[in-house]
FIDO-546109 format. One record per residue: x, y, z of N, C-alpha, C, O in turn. Coordinates in steps of 0.05 Angstrom, whole numbers. Example, Ala and Ser with C-alpha at 12.3 -4.5 7.8 and 13.67 -1.06 7.14 Angstrom:
R      nu      nv      nw     cau     cav     caw      cu      cv      cw      ou      ov      ow
R     264    -114     156     246     -90     156     264     -66     156     285     -66     169
R     257     -45     142     273     -21     143     258       1     157     268      23     161
END
This chain:
R      nu      nv      nw     cau     cav     caw      cu      cv      cw      ou      ov      ow
R    1903    1636    2684    1918    1653    2657    1909    1621    2626    1909    1597    2627
R    1904    1636    2610    1906    1617    2590    1937    1608    2579    1956    1623    2583
R    1938    1584    2564    1967    1582    2557    1973    1603    2541    1996    1612    2539
R    1952    1615    2527    1961    1629    2502    1966    1658    2522    1987    1672    2519
R    1952    1663    2537    1966    1695    2550    1992    1684    2572    2003    1701    2585
R    2001    1656    2574    2017    1657    2593    2049    1656    2578    2069    1665    2587
R    2045    1642    2551    2065    1648    2533    2066    1682    2525    2087    1692    2517
R    2041    1698    2528    2049    1726    2501    2063    1737    2532    2082    1751    2526
R    2060    1735    2568    2067    1745    2581    2098    1737    2584    2115    1753    2592
R    2102    1708    2576    2132    1695    2577    2141    1724    2557    2155    1742    2565
R    2129    1723    2527    2147    1738    2511    2148    1760    2504    2157    1770    2483
R    2133    1772    2530    2140    1810    2542    2157    1812    2564    2164    1834    2570
R    2165    1792    2577    2184    1786    2595    2221    1785    2589    2240    1784    2605
R    2219    1785    2564    2251    1788    2555    2265    1810    2542    2249    1821    2528
R    2287    1821    2541    2307    1833    2529    2294    1841    2505    2285    1821    2493
R    2288    1866    2492    2275    1869    2466    2311    1873    2452    2313    1873    2427
R    2335    1876    2468    2359    1875    2445    2368    1850    2444    2369    1838    2423
R    2377    1834    2480    2392    1810    2470    2358    1780    2477    2358    1757    2469
R    2345    1788    2487    2328    1764    2485    2329    1757    2516    2318    1735    2520
R    2339    1767    2535    2345    1745    2560    2317    1757    2581    2300    1770    2569
R    2314    1754    2598    2291    1758    2615    2300    1773    2630    2321    1772    2642
R    2282    1790    2631    2271    1817    2651    2264    1808    2682    2251    1789    2692
R    2278    1832    2694    2271    1827    2721    2246    1831    2730    2241    1826    2754
R    2223    1840    2712    2199    1854    2723    2189    1834    2693    2199    1830    2671
R    2163    1826    2707    2148    1815    2681    2126    1835    2671    2115    1830    2650
R    2118    1858    2688    2099    1880    2688    2095    1886    2657    2071    1888    2649
R    2119    1889    2634    2116    1892    2612    2118    1924    2604    2111    1934    2583
R    2133    1939    2632    2152    1968    2633    2178    1971    2619    2188    1988    2605
R    2187    1947    2627    2226    1943    2621    2223    1940    2590    2203    1928    2582
R    2237    1947    2575    2246    1936    2551    2276    1933    2541    2279    1932    2516
R    2299    1933    2558    2321    1923    2560    2327    1917    2586    2321    1927    2608
R    2342    1896    2579    2354    1886    2613    2373    1901    2622    2382    1919    2608
R    2384    1897    2650    2407    1914    2658    2436    1915    2652    2452    1933    2659
R    2442    1887    2634    2463    1888    2615    2462    1901    2592    2481    1915    2584
R    2440    1899    2579    2451    1914    2553    2453    1948    2560    2471    1964    2554
R    2428    1952    2575    2430    1983    2588    2454    2003    2595    2458    2027    2588
R    2473    1977    2617    2497    1985    2624    2526    1983    2600    2549    1993    2602
R    2513    1966    2577    2536    1963    2550    2532    1994    2545    2547    2013    2546
R    2512    1990    2542    2500    2011    2515    2512    2038    2530    2529    2049    2516
R    2508    2051    2558    2523    2070    2564    2553    2071    2566    2567    2091    2561
R    2560    2049    2573    2596    2054    2580    2606    2050    2548    2629    2054    2541
R    2581    2040    2528    2597    2046    2502    2599    2077    2487    2615    2085    2470
R    2579    2089    2498    2575    2122    2493    2551    2117    2461    2552    2135    2444
R    2530    2090    2457    2510    2083    2445    2497    2104    2445    2509    2121    2458
R    2471    2113    2434    2447    2118    2435    2426    2095    2429    2422    2083    2408
R    2417    2092    2449    2388    2072    2451    2376    2071    2423    2367    2052    2411
R    2381    2100    2414    2357    2091    2391    2370    2082    2370    2356    2082    2350
R    2402    2072    2364    2421    2051    2351    2420    2021    2355    2429    2003    2341
R    2403    2020    2382    2406    1998    2395    2396    1979    2373    2380    1980    2354
R    2412    1958    2385    2393    1926    2353    2376    1922    2363    2372    1921    2387
R    2364    1920    2347    2328    1915    2350    2320    1891    2356    2335    1873    2348
R    2300    1883    2368    2295    1855    2378    2293    1841    2354    2293    1852    2332
R    2290    1814    2358    2296    1792    2327    2269    1784    2319    2265    1773    2297
R    2252    1788    2335    2225    1777    2329    2203    1796    2346    2204    1804    2369
R    2176    1801    2320    2158    1811    2334    2136    1806    2320    2125    1810    2298
R    2133    1791    2347    2103    1776    2357    2105    1747    2335    2118    1728    2343
R    2091    1745    2311    2100    1709    2293    2121    1714    2271    2129    1698    2254
R    2130    1745    2279    2150    1748    2255    2175    1754    2273    2180    1769    2292
R    2190    1729    2254    2222    1734    2270    2245    1743    2233    2243    1734    2211
R    2259    1760    2244    2269    1767    2229    2302    1745    2213    2316    1732    2229
R    2306    1747    2195    2318    1735    2182    2350    1744    2173    2359    1761    2159
R    2363    1721    2191    2389    1743    2188    2409    1730    2177    2410    1706    2176
R    2434    1748    2165    2444    1744    2137    2477    1723    2151    2483    1712    2172
R    2489    1728    2126    2514    1718    2136    2536    1721    2167    2553    1706    2178
R    2525    1746    2169    2547    1765    2188    2526    1761    2210    2527    1778    2229
R    2508    1742    2211    2488    1751    2234    2467    1762    2248    2453    1756    2267
R    2471    1786    2230    2453    1811    2227    2427    1806    2206    2428    1791    2186
R    2401    1823    2217    2382    1822    2205    2378    1830    2181    2389    1852    2175
R    2363    1815    2158    2372    1826    2132    2353    1851    2123    2329    1857    2126
R    2370    1861    2114    2352    1908    2109    2344    1898    2084    2359    1885    2070
R    2318    1903    2078    2314    1903    2048    2307    1930    2043    2305    1933    2019
R    2301    1950    2056    2307    1985    2053    2307    1993    2076    2304    1982    2097
R    2313    2026    2069    2315    2039    2102    2305    2066    2091    2318    2074    2072
R    2286    2080    2099    2276    2104    2095    2271    2125    2122    2275    2117    2144
R    2263    2150    2117    2265    2164    2148    2239    2158    2170    2233    2168    2192
R    2228    2140    2156    2203    2131    2174    2211    2107    2188    2206    2105    2212
R    2223    2089    2178    2230    2063    2182    2251    2037    2176    2264    2043    2155
R    2258    2015    2184    2268    1997    2164    2254    1974    2160    2241    1962    2178
R    2256    1965    2134    2244    1939    2129    2262    1925    2121    2279    1930    2104
R    2255    1896    2141    2266    1873    2144    2259    1844    2130    2237    1833    2132
R    2275    1836    2119    2261    1801    2114    2259    1778    2135    2277    1765    2145
R    2239    1777    2139    2224    1764    2160    2215    1741    2143    2214    1736    2119
R    2205    1720    2178    2192    1697    2165    2173    1696    2190    2176    1699    2214
R    2150    1689    2170    2121    1685    2197    2128    1658    2202    2141    1644    2185
R    2119    1650    2227    2127    1631    2246    2095    1623    2242    2090    1599    2237
R    2073    1643    2245    2046    1614    2236    2038    1605    2205    2030    1582    2200
R    2042    1623    2186    2048    1619    2161    2062    1605    2143    2056    1594    2122
R    2088    1610    2159    2113    1589    2153    2125    1602    2126    2141    1589    2113
R    2120    1623    2120    2120    1638    2092    2146    1664    2110    2149    1670    2134
R    2165    1678    2078    2176    1700    2080    2162    1720    2079    2144    1721    2062
R    2165    1745    2100    2152    1767    2087    2170    1789    2091    2190    1782    2104
R    2169    1817    2083    2181    1843    2090    2165    1846    2107    2141    1839    2105
R    2176    1858    2126    2166    1863    2164    2184    1890    2153    2207    1887    2144
R    2164    1924    2157    2169    1957    2166    2163    1954    2192    2144    1946    2205
R    2190    1965    2201    2188    1979    2235    2188    2004    2226    2193    2012    2204
R    2179    2019    2247    2184    2041    2250    2214    2052    2276    2225    2043    2296
R    2213    2074    2261    2247    2083    2269    2236    2092    2294    2218    2109    2298
R    2252    2078    2312    2249    2087    2349    2257    2115    2357    2253    2123    2380
R    2268    2131    2337    2260    2166    2341    2236    2174    2337    2232    2198    2338
R    2218    2158    2331    2190    2166    2322    2166    2153    2332    2145    2151    2319
R    2172    2142    2359    2160    2126    2366    2140    2151    2391    2117    2150    2399
R    2154    2164    2395    2139    2185    2414    2122    2218    2408    2112    2238    2418
R    2130    2202    2375    2119    2232    2357    2092    2219    2347    2089    2199    2333
R    2068    2241    2364    2039    2226    2347    2031    2227    2317    2015    2212    2305
R    2050    2253    2303    2047    2252    2278    2051    2235    2264    2034    2228    2248
R    2086    2219    2270    2102    2210    2254    2088    2182    2262    2094    2166    2244
R    2073    2169    2278    2063    2149    2284    2039    2142    2271    2032    2120    2263
R    2023    2171    2269    2007    2169    2248    2000    2167    2232    1977    2163    2225
R    2029    2171    2213    2037    2172    2182    2037    2147    2179    2022    2138    2162
R    2059    2126    2198    2064    2102    2187    2040    2092    2196    2033    2078    2177
R    2021    2091    2214    1995    2075    2217    1983    2081    2184    1982    2065    2166
R    1976    2104    2184    1962    2117    2156    1971    2102    2126    1957    2095    2107
R    2007    2099    2131    2014    2087    2104    2001    2046    2101    1992    2034    2082
R    2006    2035    2130    1998    2013    2128    1978    2004    2122    1975    1984    2108
R    1951    2024    2135    1927    2028    2134    1925    2026    2101    1920    2005    2091
R    1929    2045    2088    1925    2056    2059    1942    2034    2048    1924    2018    2039
R    1963    2023    2043    1968    2005    2029    1947    1974    2035    1939    1961    2016
R    1943    1967    2055    1928    1952    2061    1907    1950    2042    1910    1932    2025
R    1884    1968    2039    1859    1972    2019    1865    1964    2000    1846    1955    1989
R    1891    1961    1984    1897    1956    1958    1900    1926    1956    1917    1915    1969
R    1883    1914    1939    1898    1891    1926    1897    1887    1892    1878    1885    1876
R    1921    1887    1890    1925    1889    1862    1959    1879    1855    1980    1882    1868
R    1954    1864    1824    1983    1854    1813    2004    1872    1818    2028    1868    1821
R    1988    1900    1819    2030    1910    1811    2023    1939    1836    2024    1963    1833
R    2016    1919    1862    2022    1939    1883    2028    1917    1911    2014    1898    1918
R    2039    1921    1917    2054    1900    1947    2044    1902    1965    2050    1921    1980
R    2019    1881    1972    2001    1869    1989    2013    1874    2023    2037    1870    2029
R    1993    1884    2039    2009    1888    2069    1979    1872    2078    1958    1876    2066
R    1981    1855    2098    1964    1838    2106    1963    1843    2142    1942    1837    2154
R    1986    1855    2156    1984    1849    2177    1988    1872    2190    2002    1886    2175
R    1981    1888    2217    1993    1909    2224    1994    1899    2251    1978    1882    2256
R    2013    1908    2271    2013    1906    2298    2035    1920    2314    2051    1936    2305
R    2031    1909    2344    2058    1934    2358    2064    1920    2379    2046    1911    2393
R    2085    1918    2384    2101    1897    2402    2126    1912    2416    2148    1920    2406
R    2115    1913    2445    2134    1930    2470    2140    1962    2455    2163    1968    2450
R    2120    1979    2449    2119    1995    2435    2127    2006    2412    2125    2030    2406
R    2138    1983    2394    2144    1986    2366    2119    1980    2346    2104    1961    2345
R    2119    2000    2332    2099    2001    2312    2111    1975    2288    2135    1977    2286
R    2099    1952    2272    2108    1955    2252    2086    1928    2237    2070    1914    2249
R    2092    1929    2199    2074    1917    2194    2090    1898    2171    2114    1898    2168
R    2068    1880    2153    2077    1851    2142    2068    1859    2116    2048    1874    2115
R    2079    1853    2097    2073    1856    2068    2085    1838    2055    2104    1826    2066
R    2076    1833    2028    2090    1816    2006    2118    1817    2004    2130    1838    1999
R    2127    1798    2007    2157    1800    1993    2168    1799    1964    2165    1783    1945
R    2177    1818    1967    2177    1821    1928    2206    1816    1929    2222    1829    1942
R    2210    1790    1912    2236    1788    1905    2247    1803    1878    2233    1803    1858
R    2268    1816    1878    2275    1826    1861    2293    1858    1861    2309    1863    1879
R    2287    1876    1842    2302    1900    1853    2288    1929    1838    2278    1927    1816
R    2288    1949    1849    2284    1980    1845    2291    1984    1810    2312    1980    1797
R    2269    1992    1802    2286    2007    1778    2308    2027    1783    2317    2036    1762
R    2320    2036    1806    2341    2047    1810    2367    2029    1804    2386    2029    1788
R    2353    2008    1833    2389    1988    1829    2385    1975    1804    2405    1962    1799
R    2367    1974    1785    2376    1964    1756    2385    1977    1741    2397    1965    1724
R    2384    2006    1737    2398    2027    1732    2433    2019    1737    2450    2011    1721
R    2432    2025    1762    2455    2028    1774    2475    1998    1767    2499    1998    1771
R    2461    1975    1757    2480    1964    1753    2479    1950    1729    2493    1931    1724
R    2463    1958    1714    2453    1947    1672    2448    1976    1662    2440    1979    1639
R    2452    1995    1678    2444    2013    1658    2413    2028    1647    2393    2023    1661
R    2412    2043    1625    2380    2042    1618    2365    2022    1611    2372    1999    1609
R    2342    2034    1607    2321    2000    1609    2310    2010    1576    2302    2031    1566
R    2314    1983    1565    2301    1984    1531    2281    1998    1535    2272    2000    1558
R    2268    2010    1515    2249    2017    1510    2219    2007    1520    2204    2013    1538
R    2217    1987    1497    2197    1969    1498    2188    1961    1533    2167    1968    1543
R    2214    1943    1550    2216    1939    1573    2204    1965    1593    2192    1961    1614
R    2210    1987    1585    2209    2015    1607    2182    2024    1604    2171    2029    1625
R    2165    2026    1575    2136    2026    1571    2121    2013    1581    2100    2022    1590
R    2128    1979    1583    2108    1971    1596    2110    1968    1622    2089    1962    1633
R    2134    1972    1640    2138    1985    1670    2121    2013    1679    2116    2020    1702
R    2117    2024    1656    2113    2046    1662    2083    2044    1653    2069    2062    1662
R    2074    2027    1639    2045    2013    1641    2024    2001    1665    1999    2002    1670
R    2054    1987    1679    2038    1966    1698    2037    1984    1718    2017    1983    1732
R    2058    2007    1727    2050    2026    1751    2026    2041    1747    2011    2046    1766
R    2019    2050    1717    1990    2067    1712    1977    2052    1721    1965    2060    1741
R    1970    2026    1711    1956    2000    1726    1944    2013    1750    1925    2027    1752
R    1973    1998    1780    1970    2014    1803    1958    2039    1818    1950    2042    1841
R    1962    2061    1790    1952    2082    1804    1924    2086    1800    1909    2101    1813
R    1918    2071    1779    1893    2065    1771    1871    2059    1800    1854    2075    1809
R    1878    2033    1809    1877    2018    1829    1880    2036    1850    1859    2039    1863
R    1899    2049    1858    1896    2074    1883    1878    2089    1881    1867    2096    1902
R    1867    2102    1855    1851    2123    1856    1819    2112    1860    1801    2127    1868
R    1817    2086    1854    1791    2078    1866    1783    2081    1895    1762    2084    1907
R    1812    2080    1904    1806    2090    1933    1811    2123    1940    1815    2135    1961
R    1809    2131    1916    1819    2155    1923    1847    2172    1935    1850    2194    1945
R    1862    2155    1930    1881    2155    1942    1902    2175    1924    1898    2174    1900
R    1917    2186    1931    1953    2202    1916    1980    2193    1931    1989    2206    1950
R    1989    2173    1922    2016    2161    1925    2036    2187    1945    2045    2189    1969
R    2038    2201    1920    2050    2231    1921    2089    2229    1936    2102    2244    1951
R    2098    2198    1920    2125    2190    1917    2131    2167    1900    2147    2148    1904
R    2117    2172    1881    2129    2149    1854    2150    2160    1843    2153    2183    1833
R    2173    2135    1846    2199    2137    1837    2219    2119    1831    2208    2098    1838
R    2240    2115    1824    2246    2086    1816    2259    2073    1844    2262    2049    1846
R    2266    2090    1864    2263    2066    1882    2239    2055    1895    2239    2036    1911
R    2215    2070    1887    2189    2053    1902    2178    2040    1880    2153    2039    1880
R    2195    2025    1853    2177    2015    1838    2201    1981    1840    2223    1981    1831
R    2193    1967    1849    2199    1943    1846    2199    1927    1826    2177    1930    1817
R    2213    1906    1810    2227    1894    1783    2223    1866    1798    2235    1867    1820
R    2209    1838    1795    2211    1815    1797    2204    1809    1771    2193    1824    1755
R    2215    1778    1765    2220    1766    1743    2195    1744    1743    2194    1732    1764
R    2179    1740    1730    2163    1706    1740    2175    1689    1724    2194    1695    1710
R    2161    1658    1722    2180    1637    1714    2179    1636    1682    2188    1615    1674
R    2174    1648    1670    2172    1655    1641    2178    1676    1629    2171    1684    1606
R    2194    1687    1648    2218    1711    1651    2203    1739    1649    2216    1759    1653
R    2177    1738    1642    2163    1772    1644    2168    1784    1665    2170    1770    1685
R    2171    1809    1667    2178    1833    1684    2148    1839    1695    2128    1844    1681
R    2152    1837    1737    2135    1848    1745    2134    1869    1752    2157    1873    1758
R    2119    1892    1757    2130    1920    1765    2113    1920    1794    2092    1908    1791
R    2116    1932    1820    2106    1935    1842    2105    1958    1856    2124    1959    1872
R    2090    1980    1859    2093    2009    1867    2094    1990    1905    2082    1971    1915
R    2112    2009    1913    2109    1999    1941    2112    2029    1949    2112    2046    1932
R    2115    2035    1982    2124    2057    2001    2094    2075    2004    2089    2097    1993
R    2085    2067    2013    2054    2084    2015    2054    2101    2034    2032    2106    2045
R    2083    2118    2045    2087    2134    2064    2067    2162    2070    2055    2172    2089
R    2070    2167    2038    2062    2193    2036    2032    2193    2030    2018    2213    2033
R    2022    2166    2022    1994    2173    2010    1975    2185    2029    1972    2181    2053
R    1961    2205    2007    1940    2237    2008    1913    2216    2001    1909    2204    1980
R    1898    2216    2022    1869    2204    2022    1856    2233    2013    1857    2254    2025
R    1843    2226    1985    1831    2249    1973    1802    2262    1979    1790    2282    1971
R    1795    2232    2003    1772    2251    2008    1766    2255    2029    1745    2252    2041
R    1804    2267    2043    1800    2280    2067    1801    2303    2066    1825    2309    2065
R    1789    2323    2065    1781    2356    2056    1788    2363    2083    1802    2383    2083
R    1783    2351    2114    1788    2370    2140    1808    2351    2148    1799    2330    2156
R    1833    2352    2147    1848    2330    2160    1852    2336    2198    1854    2357    2211
R    1851    2325    2200    1856    2320    2239    1887    2344    2234    1900    2351    2214
R    1885    2352    2264    1917    2367    2270    1939    2345    2274    1962    2352    2270
R    1935    2322    2282    1954    2301    2272    1969    2294    2243    1992    2287    2237
R    1936    2300    2224    1943    2293    2193    1960    2320    2180    1976    2320    2162
R    1951    2335    2191    1961    2363    2182    1979    2364    2182    1987    2373    2161
R    1997    2357    2200    2021    2373    2202    2046    2344    2185    2070    2349    2183
R    2038    2324    2179    2039    2313    2158    2041    2319    2133    2062    2317    2120
R    2014    2330    2121    2009    2333    2101    2020    2363    2085    2023    2367    2061
R    2023    2380    2107    2024    2408    2090    2054    2420    2092    2070    2414    2110
R    2060    2441    2071    2090    2443    2061    2092    2420    2041    2073    2406    2032
R    2125    2420    2033    2127    2401    2017    2128    2375    2023    2137    2366    2044
R    2119    2360    2004    2116    2328    2014    2126    2320    1985    2119    2331    1964
R    2148    2295    1986    2155    2278    1969    2180    2275    1963    2192    2274    1985
R    2204    2271    1937    2220    2279    1940    2229    2289    1921    2225    2279    1899
R    2248    2317    1926    2251    2342    1901    2253    2324    1872    2234    2326    1856
R    2278    2303    1864    2277    2308    1831    2254    2290    1821    2253    2284    1797
R    2235    2283    1838    2210    2272    1826    2180    2288    1834    2156    2286    1826
R    2191    2301    1851    2158    2316    1854    2149    2337    1837    2164    2351    1823
R    2125    2341    1837    2113    2352    1813    2119    2382    1815    2137    2385    1832
R    2112    2403    1804    2114    2431    1811    2093    2432    1835    2101    2441    1857
R    2065    2423    1832    2046    2432    1855    2046    2427    1886    2033    2436    1904
R    2074    2403    1884    2085    2386    1916    2105    2411    1925    2108    2420    1948
R    2120    2423    1894    2142    2443    1910    2122    2466    1921    2129    2481    1939
R    2095    2468    1907    2088    2498    1920    2078    2495    1938    2076    2515    1951
R    2065    2469    1951    2055    2462    1972    2022    2464    1972    2005    2470    1989
R    2024    2455    1942    1994    2452    1940    1977    2429    1950    1989    2414    1965
R    1947    2422    1945    1940    2394    1943    1942    2375    1923    1927    2379    1904
R    1955    2356    1922    1967    2349    1888    1942    2319    1889    1934    2305    1907
R    1937    2320    1861    1917    2294    1856    1935    2281    1837    1959    2283    1833
R    1919    2267    1827    1927    2242    1815    1949    2250    1787    1963    2233    1777
R    1948    2275    1780    1961    2287    1770    1999    2288    1766    2018    2287    1750
R    1992    2290    1791    2018    2303    1819    2032    2269    1811    2056    2266    1806
R    2013    2249    1811    2034    2220    1806    2040    2214    1782    2057    2197    1778
R    2024    2229    1756    2032    2223    1731    2057    2236    1727    2078    2224    1722
R    2055    2262    1731    2086    2275    1737    2111    2261    1745    2133    2262    1733
R    2106    2248    1767    2123    2232    1770    2128    2211    1759    2151    2208    1752
R    2116    2197    1756    2113    2178    1738    2136    2185    1710    2156    2171    1705
R    2126    2208    1693    2146    2218    1674    2175    2217    1683    2194    2211    1667
R    2178    2221    1703    2211    2226    1705    2221    2210    1706    2241    2206    1692
R    2207    2187    1725    2206    2164    1733    2222    2137    1703    2238    2118    1699
R    2200    2158    1686    2204    2141    1651    2232    2141    1640    2249    2124    1634
R    2229    2172    1638    2253    2192    1636    2275    2177    1642    2292    2176    1624
R    2282    2161    1669    2307    2159    1680    2306    2128    1681    2328    2122    1690
R    2295    2108    1676    2288    2091    1662    2311    2086    1643    2333    2075    1645
R    2297    2100    1621    2302    2099    1589    2333    2109    1585    2349    2097    1571
R    2341    2143    1605    2370    2149    1594    2388    2137    1622    2411    2129    1621
R    2373    2138    1647    2392    2136    1672    2396    2164    1679    2412    2170    1697
R    2385    2179    1668    2392    2213    1681    2364    2224    1696    2343    2213    1699
R    2371    2247    1701    2352    2263    1709    2355    2296    1691    2374    2310    1685
R    2317    2299    1687    2307    2314    1667    2322    2343    1685    2335    2361    1675
R    2312    2340    1715    2325    2363    1730    2341    2353    1761    2337    2335    1776
R    2355    2370    1760    2383    2366    1784    2392    2390    1798    2389    2413    1787
R    2401    2388    1819    2407    2407    1837    2389    2414    1863    2374    2395    1868
R    2387    2435    1880    2379    2444    1892    2348    2446    1893    2339    2452    1871
R    2329    2442    1910    2300    2445    1916    2294    2464    1895    2280    2463    1876
R    2310    2485    1906    2301    2508    1892    2308    2515    1863    2291    2527    1849
R    2330    2509    1855    2345    2496    1827    2327    2475    1807    2325    2473    1783
R    2313    2460    1830    2297    2443    1812    2265    2458    1796    2254    2461    1774
R    2261    2464    1819    2228    2482    1815    2239    2505    1795    2225    2500    1775
R    2249    2518    1791    2268    2536    1777    2265    2524    1744    2256    2538    1726
R    2276    2495    1742    2287    2486    1718    2256    2477    1712    2253    2475    1688
R    2234    2472    1726    2211    2448    1725    2192    2473    1709    2185    2472    1685
R    2186    2496    1727    2169    2520    1717    2177    2535    1690    2165    2552    1677
R    2205    2521    1688    2217    2541    1657    2212    2523    1630    2222    2531    1609
R    2197    2498    1628    2189    2491    1617    2205    2480    1594    2197    2468    1575
R    2236    2488    1602    2243    2479    1583    2266    2440    1591    2281    2440    1610
R    2265    2421    1580    2269    2402    1585    2302    2394    1573    2314    2408    1558
R    2309    2376    1581    2337    2367    1567    2332    2352    1542    2342    2330    1539
R    2314    2367    1518    2307    2335    1502    2336    2312    1482    2337    2295    1465
R    2354    2331    1501    2379    2317    1483    2382    2288    1498    2390    2271    1481
R    2377    2278    1519    2379    2267    1528    2362    2236    1527    2365    2212    1532
R    2343    2253    1517    2325    2224    1495    2334    2224    1474    2313    2224    1461
R    2351    2224    1459    2361    2219    1426    2361    2189    1426    2374    2171    1437
R    2340    2190    1406    2352    2148    1402    2313    2142    1412    2298    2126    1401
R    2307    2155    1428    2280    2145    1434    2261    2152    1422    2259    2176    1421
R    2240    2139    1408    2210    2142    1392    2207    2165    1395    2213    2172    1418
R    2198    2189    1376    2192    2212    1375    2168    2203    1391    2168    2216    1412
R    2144    2183    1389    2120    2175    1406    2126    2182    1437    2118    2199    1452
R    2139    2167    1439    2147    2167    1474    2163    2190    1478    2161    2199    1501
R    2179    2202    1463    2184    2232    1476    2159    2241    1480    2149    2240    1502
R    2144    2252    1455    2122    2258    1459    2104    2266    1489    2097    2287    1499
R    2099    2238    1496    2083    2223    1505    2096    2243    1536    2081    2257    1549
R    2127    2239    1544    2138    2245    1566    2129    2277    1568    2115    2283    1587
R    2136    2292    1553    2128    2314    1548    2104    2328    1553    2103    2352    1550
R    2084    2312    1561    2053    2315    1559    2054    2316    1589    2045    2336    1601
R    2070    2286    1607    2067    2285    1628    2079    2302    1638    2065    2310    1656
R    2105    2319    1636    2111    2342    1640    2114    2358    1645    2132    2372    1654
R    2087    2362    1638    2078    2397    1634    2074    2405    1665    2065    2393    1685
R    2089    2436    1659    2087    2447    1692    2061    2453    1699    2056    2460    1722
R    2037    2450    1677    2016    2455    1688    1992    2424    1684    1985    2409    1666
R    1989    2427    1708    1972    2397    1707    1953    2399    1687    1948    2376    1680
R    1941    2414    1677    1913    2418    1662    1923    2408    1638    1906    2394    1627
R    1948    2411    1621    1954    2404    1603    1975    2371    1601    1988    2364    1581
R    1973    2351    1631    1982    2332    1629    1950    2310    1629    1926    2317    1631
R    1961    2282    1625    1939    2268    1624    1924    2274    1642    1935    2285    1661
R    1903    2272    1643    1883    2274    1671    1881    2264    1686    1879    2274    1709
R    1883    2232    1679    1879    2220    1700    1894    2188    1685    1895    2187    1661
R    1908    2159    1706    1916    2145    1698    1903    2122    1676    1911    2106    1660
R    1876    2132    1685    1857    2119    1659    1861    2130    1628    1860    2118    1607
R    1864    2155    1633    1877    2178    1600    1915    2163    1594    1924    2158    1571
R    1931    2159    1622    1952    2154    1609    1948    2126    1605    1968    2115    1594
R    1928    2110    1609    1940    2081    1610    1935    2076    1580    1947    2060    1566
R    1910    2096    1567    1899    2093    1532    1930    2107    1518    1941    2095    1499
R    1937    2127    1528    1960    2137    1508    1987    2123    1511    2004    2126    1493
R    1992    2106    1535    2011    2083    1534    2013    2063    1518    2033    2053    1507
R    1984    2053    1518    1979    2028    1497    1974    2043    1467    1968    2027    1448
R    1975    2064    1462    1975    2070    1439    1997    2083    1431    1996    2096    1410
R    2020    2084    1446    2050    2092    1444    2066    2069    1439    2084    2067    1422
R    2056    2046    1458    2066    2020    1446    2059    2001    1422    2073    1984    1413
R    2033    2007    1414    2023    1995    1392    2034    2001    1363    2040    1986    1344
R    2035    2040    1370    2052    2053    1353    2082    2042    1342    2088    2036    1319
R    2099    2040    1367    2127    2033    1363    2124    2005    1355    2142    1997    1339
R    2103    1983    1362    2107    1958    1353    2099    1962    1328    2107    1942    1316
R    2090    1974    1314    2070    1980    1284    2106    1990    1266    2115    1979    1245
R    2115    2003    1274    2143    2022    1268    2162    1996    1266    2176    1990    1247
R    2159    1983    1288    2189    1960    1285    2179    1932    1265    2195    1915    1256
R    2157    1932    1263    2143    1903    1243    2140    1915    1219    2135    1897    1203
R    2142    1946    1204    2147    1954    1187    2182    1963    1174    2193    1966    1152
R    2188    1965    1201    2222    1960    1191    2231    1938    1190    2252    1937    1178
R    2224    1920    1198    2234    1892    1208    2227    1882    1172    2242    1872    1156
R    2204    1888    1170    2192    1881    1128    2210    1895    1113    2227    1887    1097
R    2205    1914    1118    2232    1936    1101    2265    1912    1102    2274    1904    1080
R    2272    1907    1117    2293    1905    1124    2300    1868    1113    2321    1857    1109
R    2273    1857    1109    2268    1834    1094    2263    1838    1067    2280    1825    1056
R    2254    1846    1056    2255    1852    1033    2270    1866    1014    2263    1870     990
R    2301    1879    1030    2316    1885    1029    2340    1866    1012    2353    1865     992
R    2332    1851    1040    2352    1828    1042    2351    1804    1025    2370    1790    1018
R    2317    1798    1015    2304    1789     995    2320    1795     969    2334    1781     955
R    2313    1823     967    2328    1836     944    2353    1836     938    2358    1840     914
R    2363    1833     946    2397    1832     947    2398    1801     944    2410    1791     924
R    2388    1785     962    2391    1758     950    2388    1747     920    2408    1734     913
R    2366    1751     901    2347    1751     890    2382    1763     865    2392    1747     849
R    2392    1791     868    2409    1803     854    2442    1791     857    2459    1796     839
R    2450    1770     885    2460    1754     879    2467    1728     861    2487    1720     849
R    2438    1719     865    2437    1690     850    2442    1696     829    2456    1682     815
R    2428    1723     819    2434    1727     786    2454    1732     778    2455    1728     753
R    2471    1741     788    2500    1756     785    2522    1718     783    2540    1712     767
R    2510    1702     804    2530    1679     802    2514    1659     776    2525    1641     763
R    2488    1667     774    2472    1644     754    2489    1659     721    2495    1644     702
R    2493    1684     719    2507    1691     697    2537    1688     693    2548    1684     671
R    2552    1692     721    2585    1682     719    2579    1651     711    2593    1644     691
R    2567    1637     717    2564    1602     709    2565    1599     679    2577    1583     665
R    2548    1620     671    2534    1616     644    2561    1625     629    2561    1619     605
R    2581    1637     638    2603    1653     620    2631    1632     621    2651    1638     609
END
């Protein structure tokens, strides 16, 4: 047995909960007898037992309470802050939830998420660079994005200024263009899936994350396992498109709709549609938007959002490339309007100064 094989054999012969040696090195046991007994006596479900603190070369980072630092938690798994002991850098490590390990379609969805994201290399998409398994656990490592989601920012600071919100929407549109090159449809664009981080010069970089619901547009005949994941309603109700509610095949225009809701939320801190899934669906199909929420937002921006949120996909921007052009035009129009406003203000101030100077000069002569 080589040194590396011996090291791997030792790593596999420890309890996944406490790290102590197991009675067998055959790799069939996961928890030591002590942890199993404590779990039984404490009335805990093994599903909720503490996770191992190391997955291959990835060591989970612990907080001040000694517990692993969680970056996010969803239906499929938990994302932790981890340290890559090989590359000596911090990463985000997503680990599938134990309850999904026995479900073939859930495992397939988790693996599909990792493989889809790994195919994309773009400034506005969090990169995935490793997929692995350890003692039955599936996990993948991705770029650690230090920052906060749109959702978190709104809850902490309130609505985002229009120029910044438009720039964020433009960046996510570029991410959607990148996913389109692989014919992927994200299907879950929402504020909690857009990370915002600041660069050294203060610029905000937006990154699209969580490709758990991505669909390959080239997959016209999905397998039995994948069809279990892709049929019926897919998405998050408040941000899902009408076609997602109807269980229809979603394309890039569905992501554009979800981005429209996300932009609305970024600008207002509110949602255009609320209630149960059925109520949200009815509100969408009515075609009536609560435009009073957008009071004070430039008309060009409101008009663009209305197009993005049209219940008929044929009336929305037909691709991320088209949306990018419309966003750029919207930004340019707003910038021009601001420049004109500043010039008018400057001219008014100058005229007022001339008048005041004239009055003062006349008073001195008197």
